[in-house]
N, C-alpha and C positions, 0 to 999 in steps of 0.2 A: 538284043538284050546283052547286058554285061555278062561275060562268061568267065573271064580270068580273075579269080578272087584269091587274094592272099589272106588267109585267116590267121589271127593271133589270139591267144587265150591266156588269161591269168591262170595261176595255179589252183584257184578255188575249184572244188569238185564240180559245182554247177557249170562253171565255164569250160572245164575239161569235157564234161558230158555234152555240152552244146557244140564244142569243137568237133567231137567225134561224129555227132549227128549231121552237122552241116558239111563237113568235108566228105562224108559218105555220099551226100547228095550232089555236091558241087565240085568235088575234087579240091586239090590244094595247089595253087600256082606259086611259082617262085616270085619273089618281090620284083625281080627284073622283068618278069613277063606279065605281071598283074596290071589290071586296069583300076582296081579299087582294093582297099584293105578293109577287112571287117574285124573289129576288135571286140572280143567277148570278155566281159568283166564289169567292173564298176568305173566310176569317174577317175579314180587313181590310176587304174590300168590304162584308161583312155589317154590321160595326160602322158603317161610313160610311152605309150605307142606313138602319139603325135611327136614327141621329142625324138624318138628313135628312128622314125621313118621320114622325118622332115625333108631330108636331102632327096628323097625319091620324087617329091612333088605330087604324090598320089593322094586322092581324097580318102578320108577315113570315115567309115560308117560304124558307129558303136552299137552294140546290142547288150542290154543290161542283164548281166548275170551276177551282179554284186548287190551291195546294200544301198549304194547311192548311185543315181543315174541321171544327173542333170544334163550331162553331155551325151547321154545314150538314148537309143530307141528301144522300144519294147522288144523282148525276145520272143520270136516265133520261128519254128523250124520251116514251115511252109511259106512260099511266096516271096522269098528273099530277092530273087532276080527282078521281080516286078517292083518291089519296094525300092531297090537300088536305081532302077530306071526312072522312077517318079520322084526320087529324093531331091530336096532342095539343098543347095550348097551354101555354106557360110564360110567366109574367109576371115581369119583372125591373125592379128599381128601380136607377137609376144613382147615382153619386156626384156631388155638386155641388162644384166647385172654385172658390175665389176666390183668385187669385194677384196679388200686388203686386210689380212689378219695381222696379229701382233708381231709375227716373225717377218713381215714384209712380203709374204706370199700373195700373189694376185690370182684370184679365181674368177673366171667369166662363165656365165650361164644364162640360159634363156628361161623365161617363166611365162606360161600361157595364162595362168590365173593371177598370181601376185608374187611380189617379193616382200618378205616379212622380216622384221628384226625383232628378236625376243630376248628377254633377259635369261641368262643361264644360271644365275645364282639366286640367293634369297633376297638380295637387295634389288630395288627397282633400277631399271636402266636410265641413264641420262643421255639424251641425244640432242645434237645440234642439227638443225635442218636448214639446208640451202636449196633454193630453186633457181636454176639458171645462173648460178654463181652469186646470188644475193641471199644473205642470211635472212630467213623468214621467222625462225624461232631459235633463240640462243640456247634455250635449255628446255627440253621436254622430259619430264620425269614420269615414267610409265612402265608397264609390263612389256610394251612393245609398240611397234608402228609398222604399217604396211602400205604399199602402193599397189593398187589393183587395176586390172584392165576391165572393160565392160563385161567380158565373158566371165571373169573371176569375181565380179562384184556380188554375185549371189553366194559365194563360197565363204571363206574366212572373213572377208570384208563385211558381209552381211551379218555374220555372227557377232562381229565387233561393233555392230550398230552403224556401219557405213551405208552409204546410199546404193541403191541398185541403179546401174547405168544402162541405158538402151544400147543394144548392139549397133555398131556403126557410129556411136557418139565419139567425137574427137576429144574426149576428156578421160582423165584418170582419177581414181579416188585415193586420196591420201587419208588414212584412217588410223587413229590411235587405238591402242589396246590398253584399257584400264589406266587412263591418264590420271596421275595424281596432281601434277602441276604443269600447265594451267588446268585446274580441275574440271572446267566445263568444256575444254577444247576436245572436239571429237575428230577434227580433220578438215580437209579442204578439197575442192574440185580443182584440178589443174588441167591446162591444155595438154593434149597428147604429145605435143612437141617439147614439153618441159623436160629438163634434166634435173633430177632430184638427187641430192647428196645428203647422206646421213654421216655424221661424225660422232663417234662414241666418246663421251666424256668420262674420264677415269676408268678405262677398260680393265685395268688390273684389278680394281676393287669391285667393279660392276660389269662383269663380262657379258657379251652379247653374241648371239648366234644369228646369222642371216640364212634365210631359206628362199631359194628360187624354185617355186612350186615345192617339190619334195627333195631338192638337192640342198643339203646343209653345209654351211661354212662356219666353223666355230671361232670364237675369240677374234671377231672382226674389230677393226679400228675405224674403218670407213667403208661405205657402200654407195656406189653411184649407179643410178638407174635411169634408163631412157627407153622410149619405145623403139622397136626395131622394125620399121616399115619394110625393110629389105627382105624380111623373113615372113612367109605366109603359110599358115596352117589351114588346110581345107577340110571341113567337117560336113558330113551329110546327115540330114534329118528327114524323117518321114514327112510327107506333104501335110501341112496344117499343124505340125508339131515341132516347128523350128525353134531356134533359140530365142527369137524375138517374142514369140507367143509364150514361151516358158518364163521369160523375164516378167511379162505382164501378169501371168497367172500367179507367180511367186509373190507379187506385191499385194494380192488380194486373198492370199491363203490365210 
């Protein structure tokens, strides 16, 4: 059975209580000695953990101590070692974002769920969209637009009426947020290999922010996004409660 566990917990009181209970039972391994990482919190903390420990190559098993837990397993004190041994592993490739702001600064970041562009002011954003260097939409007037992975398709993408994508599907969801013109355009499905570029029209008057998961870049003038198959996040789920099952359940809820 897996013995070397590195526990990580959010600052929420419930997560801190869980951390105390579980480390009392299993101890606390250093990241360099661990076989698995157990993240205690909600989906936001799980995403943070996946980003922070990606270089370790270790699988991450989440236990829900927050308000949202799509990427998490149920929290129980007992039986953790057995659950880890029986867990199913899912591998996820993130998106790579390259954002350029109005001062010419370049920011690169990875996003497991989505990269989103959102208006910062009272006026709607105006975005030009190119796919693989070809202009596909000269002007989208909207509150925002996002590109989501299959894992992130049930998050912000779904709230914006985007499609839920099966895990393992070689497609990405391009979804508008409150599109004004074209009024009925909600988005498109793109191959995973696609390179999507957003160019902000009139950024001085209509400022836009880009977010790679929870990392914001303000006053962007262009954002380029591609899948990053060279990067792999390993997530563990309890047997019979994996991400594919959750995606199916979500569509019938």
